[in-house]
mmCIF file of the C-alpha atoms, coordinates in Angstrom:
data_MODEL
# 
_entry.id   MODEL 
# 
loop_
_atom_site.group_PDB 
_atom_site.id 
_atom_site.type_symbol 
_atom_site.label_atom_id 
_atom_site.label_alt_id 
_atom_site.label_comp_id 
_atom_site.label_asym_id 
_atom_site.label_entity_id 
_atom_site.label_seq_id 
_atom_site.pdbx_PDB_ins_code 
_atom_site.Cartn_x 
_atom_site.Cartn_y 
_atom_site.Cartn_z 
_atom_site.occupancy 
_atom_site.B_iso_or_equiv 
_atom_site.pdbx_formal_charge 
_atom_site.auth_seq_id 
_atom_site.auth_comp_id 
_atom_site.auth_asym_id 
_atom_site.auth_atom_id 
_atom_site.pdbx_PDB_model_num 
ATOM 1   C CA . MET A 1 1   ? 17.665  2.297   -11.148 1.00 0.00 ? 1   MET A CA 1 
ATOM 2   C CA . ASP A 1 2   ? 20.845  2.067   -13.189 1.00 0.00 ? 2   ASP A CA 1 
ATOM 3   C CA . SER A 1 3   ? 23.216  -0.902  -12.815 1.00 0.00 ? 3   SER A CA 1 
ATOM 4   C CA . SER A 1 4   ? 25.924  1.083   -11.017 1.00 0.00 ? 4   SER A CA 1 
ATOM 5   C CA . LYS A 1 5   ? 23.528  2.014   -8.206  1.00 0.00 ? 5   LYS A CA 1 
ATOM 6   C CA . VAL A 1 6   ? 22.249  -1.579  -8.002  1.00 0.00 ? 6   VAL A CA 1 
ATOM 7   C CA . GLN A 1 7   ? 25.798  -2.852  -7.609  1.00 0.00 ? 7   GLN A CA 1 
ATOM 8   C CA . LYS A 1 8   ? 26.555  -0.183  -5.026  1.00 0.00 ? 8   LYS A CA 1 
ATOM 9   C CA . ILE A 1 9   ? 23.694  -1.422  -2.863  1.00 0.00 ? 9   ILE A CA 1 
ATOM 10  C CA . LEU A 1 10  ? 24.578  -5.094  -3.329  1.00 0.00 ? 10  LEU A CA 1 
ATOM 11  C CA . ASN A 1 11  ? 28.140  -4.367  -2.197  1.00 0.00 ? 11  ASN A CA 1 
ATOM 12  C CA . TRP A 1 12  ? 27.097  -2.174  0.710   1.00 0.00 ? 12  TRP A CA 1 
ATOM 13  C CA . PRO A 1 13  ? 28.826  -3.377  3.909   1.00 0.00 ? 13  PRO A CA 1 
ATOM 14  C CA . GLN A 1 14  ? 26.929  -4.114  7.088   1.00 0.00 ? 14  GLN A CA 1 
ATOM 15  C CA . PRO A 1 15  ? 26.402  -0.844  9.011   1.00 0.00 ? 15  PRO A CA 1 
ATOM 16  C CA . LYS A 1 16  ? 28.468  -0.596  12.180  1.00 0.00 ? 16  LYS A CA 1 
ATOM 17  C CA . THR A 1 17  ? 26.989  2.623   13.548  1.00 0.00 ? 17  THR A CA 1 
ATOM 18  C CA . ILE A 1 18  ? 23.641  4.418   13.636  1.00 0.00 ? 18  ILE A CA 1 
ATOM 19  C CA . LYS A 1 19  ? 25.066  7.059   11.303  1.00 0.00 ? 19  LYS A CA 1 
ATOM 20  C CA . ALA A 1 20  ? 26.152  4.393   8.792   1.00 0.00 ? 20  ALA A CA 1 
ATOM 21  C CA . LEU A 1 21  ? 22.684  2.816   8.892   1.00 0.00 ? 21  LEU A CA 1 
ATOM 22  C CA . GLN A 1 22  ? 21.014  6.195   8.388   1.00 0.00 ? 22  GLN A CA 1 
ATOM 23  C CA . TYR A 1 23  ? 23.244  6.835   5.387   1.00 0.00 ? 23  TYR A CA 1 
ATOM 24  C CA . PHE A 1 24  ? 22.230  3.518   3.822   1.00 0.00 ? 24  PHE A CA 1 
ATOM 25  C CA . LEU A 1 25  ? 18.533  4.094   4.495   1.00 0.00 ? 25  LEU A CA 1 
ATOM 26  C CA . GLY A 1 26  ? 18.750  7.595   3.055   1.00 0.00 ? 26  GLY A CA 1 
ATOM 27  C CA . PHE A 1 27  ? 20.093  6.118   -0.163  1.00 0.00 ? 27  PHE A CA 1 
ATOM 28  C CA . ALA A 1 28  ? 17.560  3.265   -0.188  1.00 0.00 ? 28  ALA A CA 1 
ATOM 29  C CA . ASN A 1 29  ? 14.563  5.452   0.710   1.00 0.00 ? 29  ASN A CA 1 
ATOM 30  C CA . PHE A 1 30  ? 14.903  7.311   -2.565  1.00 0.00 ? 30  PHE A CA 1 
ATOM 31  C CA . TYR A 1 31  ? 13.998  4.075   -4.353  1.00 0.00 ? 31  TYR A CA 1 
ATOM 32  C CA . GLY A 1 32  ? 11.503  2.803   -1.785  1.00 0.00 ? 32  GLY A CA 1 
ATOM 33  C CA . CYS A 1 33  ? 8.574   3.243   -4.182  1.00 0.00 ? 33  CYS A CA 1 
ATOM 34  C CA . PHE A 1 34  ? 10.104  0.499   -6.354  1.00 0.00 ? 34  PHE A CA 1 
ATOM 35  C CA . ILE A 1 35  ? 10.092  -2.036  -3.510  1.00 0.00 ? 35  ILE A CA 1 
ATOM 36  C CA . LYS A 1 36  ? 6.928   -3.863  -2.533  1.00 0.00 ? 36  LYS A CA 1 
ATOM 37  C CA . ASN A 1 37  ? 6.161   -3.597  1.214   1.00 0.00 ? 37  ASN A CA 1 
ATOM 38  C CA . TYR A 1 38  ? 9.168   -1.325  1.687   1.00 0.00 ? 38  TYR A CA 1 
ATOM 39  C CA . SER A 1 39  ? 8.065   -0.053  5.113   1.00 0.00 ? 39  SER A CA 1 
ATOM 40  C CA . LYS A 1 40  ? 7.795   -3.609  6.396   1.00 0.00 ? 40  LYS A CA 1 
ATOM 41  C CA . LYS A 1 41  ? 11.239  -4.449  5.042   1.00 0.00 ? 41  LYS A CA 1 
ATOM 42  C CA . ILE A 1 42  ? 12.862  -1.610  7.002   1.00 0.00 ? 42  ILE A CA 1 
ATOM 43  C CA . SER A 1 43  ? 10.814  -2.048  10.195  1.00 0.00 ? 43  SER A CA 1 
ATOM 44  C CA . ASP A 1 44  ? 13.675  -3.804  12.016  1.00 0.00 ? 44  ASP A CA 1 
ATOM 45  C CA . PHE A 1 45  ? 15.946  -0.871  11.234  1.00 0.00 ? 45  PHE A CA 1 
ATOM 46  C CA . THR A 1 46  ? 13.605  1.816   12.507  1.00 0.00 ? 46  THR A CA 1 
ATOM 47  C CA . SER A 1 47  ? 13.223  0.009   15.836  1.00 0.00 ? 47  SER A CA 1 
ATOM 48  C CA . LEU A 1 48  ? 16.984  -0.064  16.484  1.00 0.00 ? 48  LEU A CA 1 
ATOM 49  C CA . PRO A 1 49  ? 18.441  2.175   19.245  1.00 0.00 ? 49  PRO A CA 1 
ATOM 50  C CA . LYS A 1 50  ? 18.612  5.853   18.447  1.00 0.00 ? 50  LYS A CA 1 
ATOM 51  C CA . LYS A 1 51  ? 21.505  8.282   18.714  1.00 0.00 ? 51  LYS A CA 1 
ATOM 52  C CA . ASP A 1 52  ? 23.642  8.064   21.885  1.00 0.00 ? 52  ASP A CA 1 
ATOM 53  C CA . SER A 1 53  ? 22.420  4.494   22.509  1.00 0.00 ? 53  SER A CA 1 
ATOM 54  C CA . PRO A 1 54  ? 24.505  1.324   22.045  1.00 0.00 ? 54  PRO A CA 1 
ATOM 55  C CA . PHE A 1 55  ? 24.296  0.126   18.448  1.00 0.00 ? 55  PHE A CA 1 
ATOM 56  C CA . ILE A 1 56  ? 23.541  -3.595  18.118  1.00 0.00 ? 56  ILE A CA 1 
ATOM 57  C CA . PHE A 1 57  ? 22.841  -4.884  14.616  1.00 0.00 ? 57  PHE A CA 1 
ATOM 58  C CA . ASN A 1 58  ? 20.963  -8.051  15.596  1.00 0.00 ? 58  ASN A CA 1 
ATOM 59  C CA . GLU A 1 59  ? 20.282  -11.109 13.444  1.00 0.00 ? 59  GLU A CA 1 
ATOM 60  C CA . GLU A 1 60  ? 16.813  -9.913  12.460  1.00 0.00 ? 60  GLU A CA 1 
ATOM 61  C CA . ALA A 1 61  ? 18.182  -6.583  11.254  1.00 0.00 ? 61  ALA A CA 1 
ATOM 62  C CA . LEU A 1 62  ? 21.022  -8.293  9.385   1.00 0.00 ? 62  LEU A CA 1 
ATOM 63  C CA . SER A 1 63  ? 18.551  -10.604 7.654   1.00 0.00 ? 63  SER A CA 1 
ATOM 64  C CA . GLN A 1 64  ? 16.370  -7.658  6.644   1.00 0.00 ? 64  GLN A CA 1 
ATOM 65  C CA . PHE A 1 65  ? 19.459  -5.781  5.463   1.00 0.00 ? 65  PHE A CA 1 
ATOM 66  C CA . GLN A 1 66  ? 20.273  -8.607  3.034   1.00 0.00 ? 66  GLN A CA 1 
ATOM 67  C CA . ILE A 1 67  ? 16.631  -8.963  1.941   1.00 0.00 ? 67  ILE A CA 1 
ATOM 68  C CA . LEU A 1 68  ? 16.404  -5.238  1.252   1.00 0.00 ? 68  LEU A CA 1 
ATOM 69  C CA . LYS A 1 69  ? 19.581  -5.241  -0.823  1.00 0.00 ? 69  LYS A CA 1 
ATOM 70  C CA . GLU A 1 70  ? 18.361  -8.197  -2.865  1.00 0.00 ? 70  GLU A CA 1 
ATOM 71  C CA . ALA A 1 71  ? 14.980  -6.528  -3.396  1.00 0.00 ? 71  ALA A CA 1 
ATOM 72  C CA . PHE A 1 72  ? 16.618  -3.886  -5.573  1.00 0.00 ? 72  PHE A CA 1 
ATOM 73  C CA . THR A 1 73  ? 17.646  -6.540  -8.081  1.00 0.00 ? 73  THR A CA 1 
ATOM 74  C CA . THR A 1 74  ? 14.522  -8.712  -7.979  1.00 0.00 ? 74  THR A CA 1 
ATOM 75  C CA . SER A 1 75  ? 11.701  -6.149  -7.952  1.00 0.00 ? 75  SER A CA 1 
ATOM 76  C CA . PRO A 1 76  ? 9.401   -6.168  -10.995 1.00 0.00 ? 76  PRO A CA 1 
ATOM 77  C CA . ILE A 1 77  ? 10.141  -3.693  -13.768 1.00 0.00 ? 77  ILE A CA 1 
ATOM 78  C CA . LEU A 1 78  ? 7.661   -0.861  -13.427 1.00 0.00 ? 78  LEU A CA 1 
ATOM 79  C CA . SER A 1 79  ? 5.446   0.211   -16.309 1.00 0.00 ? 79  SER A CA 1 
ATOM 80  C CA . HIS A 1 80  ? 4.760   3.810   -17.272 1.00 0.00 ? 80  HIS A CA 1 
ATOM 81  C CA . PHE A 1 81  ? 1.329   5.103   -16.356 1.00 0.00 ? 81  PHE A CA 1 
ATOM 82  C CA . ASN A 1 82  ? -1.111  5.191   -19.266 1.00 0.00 ? 82  ASN A CA 1 
ATOM 83  C CA . PRO A 1 83  ? -4.545  6.721   -18.538 1.00 0.00 ? 83  PRO A CA 1 
ATOM 84  C CA . SER A 1 84  ? -6.072  4.843   -21.470 1.00 0.00 ? 84  SER A CA 1 
ATOM 85  C CA . LEU A 1 85  ? -5.504  1.469   -19.766 1.00 0.00 ? 85  LEU A CA 1 
ATOM 86  C CA . PRO A 1 86  ? -7.573  -0.021  -16.918 1.00 0.00 ? 86  PRO A CA 1 
ATOM 87  C CA . ALA A 1 87  ? -6.008  0.430   -13.492 1.00 0.00 ? 87  ALA A CA 1 
ATOM 88  C CA . ILE A 1 88  ? -6.110  -1.622  -10.305 1.00 0.00 ? 88  ILE A CA 1 
ATOM 89  C CA . VAL A 1 89  ? -5.007  -0.575  -6.821  1.00 0.00 ? 89  VAL A CA 1 
ATOM 90  C CA . GLU A 1 90  ? -4.225  -3.506  -4.519  1.00 0.00 ? 90  GLU A CA 1 
ATOM 91  C CA . THR A 1 91  ? -3.916  -2.834  -0.811  1.00 0.00 ? 91  THR A CA 1 
ATOM 92  C CA . TYR A 1 92  ? -2.428  -4.809  2.058   1.00 0.00 ? 92  TYR A CA 1 
ATOM 93  C CA . ALA A 1 93  ? -2.581  -4.222  5.799   1.00 0.00 ? 93  ALA A CA 1 
ATOM 94  C CA . SER A 1 94  ? -0.611  -5.842  8.609   1.00 0.00 ? 94  SER A CA 1 
ATOM 95  C CA . ASP A 1 95  ? -0.296  -5.053  12.305  1.00 0.00 ? 95  ASP A CA 1 
ATOM 96  C CA . SER A 1 96  ? 2.550   -2.588  11.708  1.00 0.00 ? 96  SER A CA 1 
ATOM 97  C CA . ALA A 1 97  ? 2.544   -1.488  8.061   1.00 0.00 ? 97  ALA A CA 1 
ATOM 98  C CA . LEU A 1 98  ? 0.413   -0.827  5.000   1.00 0.00 ? 98  LEU A CA 1 
ATOM 99  C CA . GLY A 1 99  ? 1.209   -1.498  1.374   1.00 0.00 ? 99  GLY A CA 1 
ATOM 100 C CA . ALA A 1 100 ? -0.293  -0.761  -2.019  1.00 0.00 ? 100 ALA A CA 1 
ATOM 101 C CA . VAL A 1 101 ? 0.408   -1.602  -5.647  1.00 0.00 ? 101 VAL A CA 1 
ATOM 102 C CA . LEU A 1 102 ? -0.897  0.386   -8.613  1.00 0.00 ? 102 LEU A CA 1 
ATOM 103 C CA . SER A 1 103 ? -1.040  -1.715  -11.786 1.00 0.00 ? 103 SER A CA 1 
ATOM 104 C CA . HIS A 1 104 ? -2.308  -1.572  -15.342 1.00 0.00 ? 104 HIS A CA 1 
ATOM 105 C CA . VAL A 1 105 ? -4.264  -4.481  -16.771 1.00 0.00 ? 105 VAL A CA 1 
ATOM 106 C CA . ASN A 1 106 ? -4.113  -5.681  -20.361 1.00 0.00 ? 106 ASN A CA 1 
ATOM 107 C CA . ASP A 1 107 ? -4.393  -8.961  -22.274 1.00 0.00 ? 107 ASP A CA 1 
ATOM 108 C CA . SER A 1 108 ? -1.060  -10.200 -20.919 1.00 0.00 ? 108 SER A CA 1 
ATOM 109 C CA . GLY A 1 109 ? -1.982  -9.610  -17.285 1.00 0.00 ? 109 GLY A CA 1 
ATOM 110 C CA . LYS A 1 110 ? -1.120  -7.051  -14.624 1.00 0.00 ? 110 LYS A CA 1 
ATOM 111 C CA . HIS A 1 111 ? 1.893   -4.759  -14.840 1.00 0.00 ? 111 HIS A CA 1 
ATOM 112 C CA . PRO A 1 112 ? 2.928   -2.784  -11.716 1.00 0.00 ? 112 PRO A CA 1 
ATOM 113 C CA . ILE A 1 113 ? 3.303   0.969   -12.036 1.00 0.00 ? 113 ILE A CA 1 
ATOM 114 C CA . SER A 1 114 ? 4.273   1.802   -8.469  1.00 0.00 ? 114 SER A CA 1 
ATOM 115 C CA . PHE A 1 115 ? 4.639   0.366   -4.986  1.00 0.00 ? 115 PHE A CA 1 
ATOM 116 C CA . ASP A 1 116 ? 3.779   2.395   -1.900  1.00 0.00 ? 116 ASP A CA 1 
ATOM 117 C CA . SER A 1 117 ? 4.210   1.503   1.743   1.00 0.00 ? 117 SER A CA 1 
ATOM 118 C CA . HIS A 1 118 ? 3.617   3.144   5.087   1.00 0.00 ? 118 HIS A CA 1 
ATOM 119 C CA . LYS A 1 119 ? 4.817   2.211   8.559   1.00 0.00 ? 119 LYS A CA 1 
ATOM 120 C CA . LEU A 1 120 ? 1.953   2.766   10.963  1.00 0.00 ? 120 LEU A CA 1 
ATOM 121 C CA . LEU A 1 121 ? 2.322   5.661   13.376  1.00 0.00 ? 121 LEU A CA 1 
ATOM 122 C CA . LEU A 1 122 ? 1.798   5.096   17.086  1.00 0.00 ? 122 LEU A CA 1 
ATOM 123 C CA . VAL A 1 123 ? -1.789  6.346   16.995  1.00 0.00 ? 123 VAL A CA 1 
ATOM 124 C CA . GLU A 1 124 ? -2.500  4.248   13.877  1.00 0.00 ? 124 GLU A CA 1 
ATOM 125 C CA . LEU A 1 125 ? -1.267  1.079   15.582  1.00 0.00 ? 125 LEU A CA 1 
ATOM 126 C CA . ASN A 1 126 ? -4.302  1.350   17.840  1.00 0.00 ? 126 ASN A CA 1 
ATOM 127 C CA . TYR A 1 127 ? -6.755  1.352   14.930  1.00 0.00 ? 127 TYR A CA 1 
ATOM 128 C CA . GLY A 1 128 ? -9.039  -1.610  14.456  1.00 0.00 ? 128 GLY A CA 1 
ATOM 129 C CA . VAL A 1 129 ? -8.416  -3.893  11.495  1.00 0.00 ? 129 VAL A CA 1 
ATOM 130 C CA . HIS A 1 130 ? -11.122 -2.295  9.348   1.00 0.00 ? 130 HIS A CA 1 
ATOM 131 C CA . ASP A 1 131 ? -9.654  1.167   9.984   1.00 0.00 ? 131 ASP A CA 1 
ATOM 132 C CA . LYS A 1 132 ? -6.160  -0.003  9.036   1.00 0.00 ? 132 LYS A CA 1 
ATOM 133 C CA . VAL A 1 133 ? -7.512  -1.492  5.818   1.00 0.00 ? 133 VAL A CA 1 
ATOM 134 C CA . LEU A 1 134 ? -9.372  1.694   4.976   1.00 0.00 ? 134 LEU A CA 1 
ATOM 135 C CA . LEU A 1 135 ? -6.362  3.858   5.846   1.00 0.00 ? 135 LEU A CA 1 
ATOM 136 C CA . GLY A 1 136 ? -4.326  1.757   3.426   1.00 0.00 ? 136 GLY A CA 1 
ATOM 137 C CA . ILE A 1 137 ? -6.778  2.573   0.632   1.00 0.00 ? 137 ILE A CA 1 
ATOM 138 C CA . VAL A 1 138 ? -6.836  6.269   1.526   1.00 0.00 ? 138 VAL A CA 1 
ATOM 139 C CA . LEU A 1 139 ? -3.041  6.523   1.526   1.00 0.00 ? 139 LEU A CA 1 
ATOM 140 C CA . ALA A 1 140 ? -2.752  4.554   -1.721  1.00 0.00 ? 140 ALA A CA 1 
ATOM 141 C CA . LEU A 1 141 ? -5.156  6.917   -3.471  1.00 0.00 ? 141 LEU A CA 1 
ATOM 142 C CA . LYS A 1 142 ? -3.480  9.948   -1.925  1.00 0.00 ? 142 LYS A CA 1 
ATOM 143 C CA . HIS A 1 143 ? -0.018  8.879   -3.130  1.00 0.00 ? 143 HIS A CA 1 
ATOM 144 C CA . ARG A 1 144 ? -1.241  8.308   -6.705  1.00 0.00 ? 144 ARG A CA 1 
ATOM 145 C CA . ARG A 1 145 ? -3.987  10.925  -6.775  1.00 0.00 ? 145 ARG A CA 1 
ATOM 146 C CA . ALA A 1 146 ? -2.779  12.663  -9.959  1.00 0.00 ? 146 ALA A CA 1 
ATOM 147 C CA . PHE A 1 147 ? -2.697  9.375   -11.876 1.00 0.00 ? 147 PHE A CA 1 
ATOM 148 C CA . LEU A 1 148 ? -6.051  8.125   -10.655 1.00 0.00 ? 148 LEU A CA 1 
ATOM 149 C CA . LEU A 1 149 ? -7.957  11.364  -11.187 1.00 0.00 ? 149 LEU A CA 1 
ATOM 150 C CA . SER A 1 150 ? -6.710  11.490  -14.778 1.00 0.00 ? 150 SER A CA 1 
ATOM 151 C CA . LEU A 1 151 ? -8.435  8.205   -15.664 1.00 0.00 ? 151 LEU A CA 1 
ATOM 152 C CA . PRO A 1 152 ? -11.484 8.641   -17.928 1.00 0.00 ? 152 PRO A CA 1 
ATOM 153 C CA . ASP A 1 153 ? -13.164 5.588   -16.394 1.00 0.00 ? 153 ASP A CA 1 
ATOM 154 C CA . SER A 1 154 ? -13.412 4.139   -12.918 1.00 0.00 ? 154 SER A CA 1 
ATOM 155 C CA . PHE A 1 155 ? -10.577 2.100   -11.466 1.00 0.00 ? 155 PHE A CA 1 
ATOM 156 C CA . GLU A 1 156 ? -10.699 -0.937  -9.203  1.00 0.00 ? 156 GLU A CA 1 
ATOM 157 C CA . VAL A 1 157 ? -9.471  -1.180  -5.622  1.00 0.00 ? 157 VAL A CA 1 
ATOM 158 C CA . LEU A 1 158 ? -8.735  -4.771  -4.665  1.00 0.00 ? 158 LEU A CA 1 
ATOM 159 C CA . THR A 1 159 ? -8.604  -5.714  -0.996  1.00 0.00 ? 159 THR A CA 1 
ATOM 160 C CA . TYR A 1 160 ? -8.193  -9.068  0.737   1.00 0.00 ? 160 TYR A CA 1 
ATOM 161 C CA . HIS A 1 161 ? -9.988  -7.886  3.873   1.00 0.00 ? 161 HIS A CA 1 
ATOM 162 C CA . SER A 1 162 ? -13.749 -8.256  4.242   1.00 0.00 ? 162 SER A CA 1 
ATOM 163 C CA . TYR A 1 163 ? -13.674 -5.717  7.076   1.00 0.00 ? 163 TYR A CA 1 
ATOM 164 C CA . LEU A 1 164 ? -14.144 -2.979  4.496   1.00 0.00 ? 164 LEU A CA 1 
ATOM 165 C CA . GLN A 1 165 ? -17.787 -3.971  4.294   1.00 0.00 ? 165 GLN A CA 1 
ATOM 166 C CA . TYR A 1 166 ? -18.134 -2.664  7.838   1.00 0.00 ? 166 TYR A CA 1 
ATOM 167 C CA . PHE A 1 167 ? -17.182 0.830   6.726   1.00 0.00 ? 167 PHE A CA 1 
ATOM 168 C CA . MET A 1 168 ? -19.326 0.800   3.594   1.00 0.00 ? 168 MET A CA 1 
ATOM 169 C CA . SER A 1 169 ? -22.449 -0.186  5.535   1.00 0.00 ? 169 SER A CA 1 
ATOM 170 C CA . SER A 1 170 ? -21.875 1.694   8.791   1.00 0.00 ? 170 SER A CA 1 
ATOM 171 C CA . LYS A 1 171 ? -24.343 4.402   9.776   1.00 0.00 ? 171 LYS A CA 1 
ATOM 172 C CA . VAL A 1 172 ? -22.086 5.788   12.505  1.00 0.00 ? 172 VAL A CA 1 
ATOM 173 C CA . LEU A 1 173 ? -18.627 7.049   11.563  1.00 0.00 ? 173 LEU A CA 1 
ATOM 174 C CA . THR A 1 174 ? -15.803 8.250   13.752  1.00 0.00 ? 174 THR A CA 1 
ATOM 175 C CA . HIS A 1 175 ? -14.248 11.616  13.020  1.00 0.00 ? 175 HIS A CA 1 
ATOM 176 C CA . HIS A 1 176 ? -11.362 10.182  11.006  1.00 0.00 ? 176 HIS A CA 1 
ATOM 177 C CA . GLN A 1 177 ? -13.666 7.814   9.099   1.00 0.00 ? 177 GLN A CA 1 
ATOM 178 C CA . ALA A 1 178 ? -15.824 10.763  8.039   1.00 0.00 ? 178 ALA A CA 1 
ATOM 179 C CA . HIS A 1 179 ? -12.689 12.597  6.919   1.00 0.00 ? 179 HIS A CA 1 
ATOM 180 C CA . TRP A 1 180 ? -11.629 9.571   4.857   1.00 0.00 ? 180 TRP A CA 1 
ATOM 181 C CA . ALA A 1 181 ? -15.098 9.298   3.293   1.00 0.00 ? 181 ALA A CA 1 
ATOM 182 C CA . GLU A 1 182 ? -14.898 12.917  2.188   1.00 0.00 ? 182 GLU A CA 1 
ATOM 183 C CA . PHE A 1 183 ? -11.479 12.319  0.615   1.00 0.00 ? 183 PHE A CA 1 
ATOM 184 C CA . LEU A 1 184 ? -12.642 9.165   -1.188  1.00 0.00 ? 184 LEU A CA 1 
ATOM 185 C CA . SER A 1 185 ? -15.506 11.115  -2.739  1.00 0.00 ? 185 SER A CA 1 
ATOM 186 C CA . GLU A 1 186 ? -12.996 12.683  -5.155  1.00 0.00 ? 186 GLU A CA 1 
ATOM 187 C CA . PHE A 1 187 ? -12.449 9.386   -6.936  1.00 0.00 ? 187 PHE A CA 1 
ATOM 188 C CA . HIS A 1 188 ? -14.508 7.196   -9.253  1.00 0.00 ? 188 HIS A CA 1 
ATOM 189 C CA . PHE A 1 189 ? -13.731 3.616   -8.266  1.00 0.00 ? 189 PHE A CA 1 
ATOM 190 C CA . SER A 1 190 ? -15.115 0.236   -7.297  1.00 0.00 ? 190 SER A CA 1 
ATOM 191 C CA . ILE A 1 191 ? -13.935 -1.820  -4.348  1.00 0.00 ? 191 ILE A CA 1 
ATOM 192 C CA . THR A 1 192 ? -13.549 -5.545  -4.868  1.00 0.00 ? 192 THR A CA 1 
ATOM 193 C CA . TYR A 1 193 ? -13.197 -7.950  -1.972  1.00 0.00 ? 193 TYR A CA 1 
ATOM 194 C CA . CYS A 1 194 ? -11.289 -11.180 -2.592  1.00 0.00 ? 194 CYS A CA 1 
ATOM 195 C CA . PRO A 1 195 ? -11.138 -13.863 0.112   1.00 0.00 ? 195 PRO A CA 1 
ATOM 196 C CA . GLY A 1 196 ? -7.904  -13.703 2.079   1.00 0.00 ? 196 GLY A CA 1 
ATOM 197 C CA . ARG A 1 197 ? -6.690  -17.072 0.846   1.00 0.00 ? 197 ARG A CA 1 
ATOM 198 C CA . LEU A 1 198 ? -6.124  -15.505 -2.575  1.00 0.00 ? 198 LEU A CA 1 
ATOM 199 C CA . ALA A 1 199 ? -3.528  -13.196 -1.091  1.00 0.00 ? 199 ALA A CA 1 
ATOM 200 C CA . THR A 1 200 ? -1.115  -16.129 -1.226  1.00 0.00 ? 200 THR A CA 1 
ATOM 201 C CA . LEU A 1 201 ? -2.002  -16.891 -4.830  1.00 0.00 ? 201 LEU A CA 1 
ATOM 202 C CA . PRO A 1 202 ? -0.922  -13.906 -6.955  1.00 0.00 ? 202 PRO A CA 1 
ATOM 203 C CA . ASP A 1 203 ? -1.858  -15.664 -10.180 1.00 0.00 ? 203 ASP A CA 1 
ATOM 204 C CA . ALA A 1 204 ? -5.462  -15.872 -9.020  1.00 0.00 ? 204 ALA A CA 1 
ATOM 205 C CA . LEU A 1 205 ? -5.701  -12.089 -9.258  1.00 0.00 ? 205 LEU A CA 1 
ATOM 206 C CA . ASN A 1 206 ? -5.478  -12.376 -13.035 1.00 0.00 ? 206 ASN A CA 1 
ATOM 207 C CA . GLN A 1 207 ? -8.290  -14.931 -13.284 1.00 0.00 ? 207 GLN A CA 1 
ATOM 208 C CA . GLY A 1 208 ? -11.715 -14.072 -14.622 1.00 0.00 ? 208 GLY A CA 1 
ATOM 209 C CA . GLU A 1 209 ? -14.761 -13.276 -12.543 1.00 0.00 ? 209 GLU A CA 1 
ATOM 210 C CA . SER A 1 210 ? -15.915 -16.895 -12.778 1.00 0.00 ? 210 SER A CA 1 
ATOM 211 C CA . ARG A 1 211 ? -12.764 -18.057 -10.984 1.00 0.00 ? 211 ARG A CA 1 
ATOM 212 C CA . VAL A 1 212 ? -12.764 -15.551 -8.162  1.00 0.00 ? 212 VAL A CA 1 
ATOM 213 C CA . ASN A 1 213 ? -15.458 -15.105 -5.545  1.00 0.00 ? 213 ASN A CA 1 
ATOM 214 C CA . ARG A 1 214 ? -15.788 -11.332 -5.450  1.00 0.00 ? 214 ARG A CA 1 
ATOM 215 C CA . GLN A 1 215 ? -18.129 -8.907  -3.810  1.00 0.00 ? 215 GLN A CA 1 
ATOM 216 C CA . ARG A 1 216 ? -18.366 -5.423  -5.359  1.00 0.00 ? 216 ARG A CA 1 
ATOM 217 C CA . LEU A 1 217 ? -18.970 -2.204  -3.522  1.00 0.00 ? 217 LEU A CA 1 
ATOM 218 C CA . THR A 1 218 ? -19.033 1.065   -5.431  1.00 0.00 ? 218 THR A CA 1 
ATOM 219 C CA . SER A 1 219 ? -18.147 4.686   -4.778  1.00 0.00 ? 219 SER A CA 1 
ATOM 220 C CA . ARG A 1 220 ? -18.485 7.820   -6.887  1.00 0.00 ? 220 ARG A CA 1 
ATOM 221 C CA . ARG A 1 221 ? -16.521 10.942  -7.623  1.00 0.00 ? 221 ARG A CA 1 
ATOM 222 C CA . THR A 1 222 ? -18.957 13.434  -6.098  1.00 0.00 ? 222 THR A CA 1 
ATOM 223 C CA . PRO A 1 223 ? -19.512 14.041  -2.361  1.00 0.00 ? 223 PRO A CA 1 
ATOM 224 C CA . VAL A 1 224 ? -23.242 13.339  -2.712  1.00 0.00 ? 224 VAL A CA 1 
ATOM 225 C CA . SER A 1 225 ? -22.783 9.815   -4.030  1.00 0.00 ? 225 SER A CA 1 
ATOM 226 C CA . ILE A 1 226 ? -20.131 8.813   -1.511  1.00 0.00 ? 226 ILE A CA 1 
ATOM 227 C CA . LYS A 1 227 ? -22.491 9.942   1.201   1.00 0.00 ? 227 LYS A CA 1 
ATOM 228 C CA . SER A 1 228 ? -25.174 7.749   -0.332  1.00 0.00 ? 228 SER A CA 1 
ATOM 229 C CA . CYS A 1 229 ? -23.109 4.777   0.849   1.00 0.00 ? 229 CYS A CA 1 
ATOM 230 C CA . PHE A 1 230 ? -23.800 5.950   4.379   1.00 0.00 ? 230 PHE A CA 1 
ATOM 231 C CA . SER A 1 231 ? -27.506 6.747   4.492   1.00 0.00 ? 231 SER A CA 1 
ATOM 232 C CA . ARG A 1 232 ? -28.389 8.688   7.631   1.00 0.00 ? 232 ARG A CA 1 
ATOM 233 C CA . VAL A 1 233 ? -24.786 8.564   8.812   1.00 0.00 ? 233 VAL A CA 1 
ATOM 234 C CA . SER A 1 234 ? -23.874 10.231  12.076  1.00 0.00 ? 234 SER A CA 1 
ATOM 235 C CA . VAL A 1 235 ? -20.367 11.106  13.204  1.00 0.00 ? 235 VAL A CA 1 
ATOM 236 C CA . THR A 1 236 ? -19.012 10.332  16.654  1.00 0.00 ? 236 THR A CA 1 
ATOM 237 C CA . LEU A 1 237 ? -16.195 12.523  17.972  1.00 0.00 ? 237 LEU A CA 1 
# 
C-alpha cells in the first residue's frame, strides 16, 4: 500500500453512521489480505446494528477501529511468491474466526507472502474444534491454490491444534469432512503439529526439528493416496 493510502487510513475519523462505517470497511477490505487475523479485527464492526437501527459505536468497536488503522502501518512487508523456495502454511482457529499465513522459508527465516482470514458463518460456529481447524486448512489452501499447486515439491501445513489427528485417523467421516478430504487430495503437503504453547512463541517456529516437538502426518496429491489416510472410511450424512 502506498504512503498516501496509509496516511488516509490513519487520519480516518471515527464513523458516526452505519454508512460511514461501511465506507471505511469497503476501503479497508481491499487490503485485508495484508493484515493478519483481519476477520477477527473487524468482528466488532460486523456485529454492530444494521441499517435502520440505532448506531452506537461502543468502546470495543472504537478500540478495534484504532487497532485496525494501526495494523496497516505495522504489518510485515510481504514477499513475492517464488515456487523455487520452500513454503509453509500456518493456520489458526478461534471460536469465531480462522486465519492463515503463507510464508517462504530460507536461511534468514520465514517471510510472509499473504495473510488470509475468515469470519465463521453461523453454521460453521457450530462445528467442533477439529472441524474448525480442518476448515481453516481447507480455506487456506483454497485461497492460495494457484501458488501451492505450482510448487515442484511438497509444502508444509503447520497447525497448533492436535485435534487434526482425529480427522487423519478417523474411519467415519461426515459429509463435509469427506468433501474436504477430496479437495485436499489435490495437494502434495505434510501436516505438522506443534504444541499449542508454541503459538505464543513465534520465534520457535524458526527453530530446528530438535527444538520443536513435532508430529508429522502426510497427504498426497492424488485421490487414492488421500483416501489411504482413511482406510475403510465410511461417510455419515
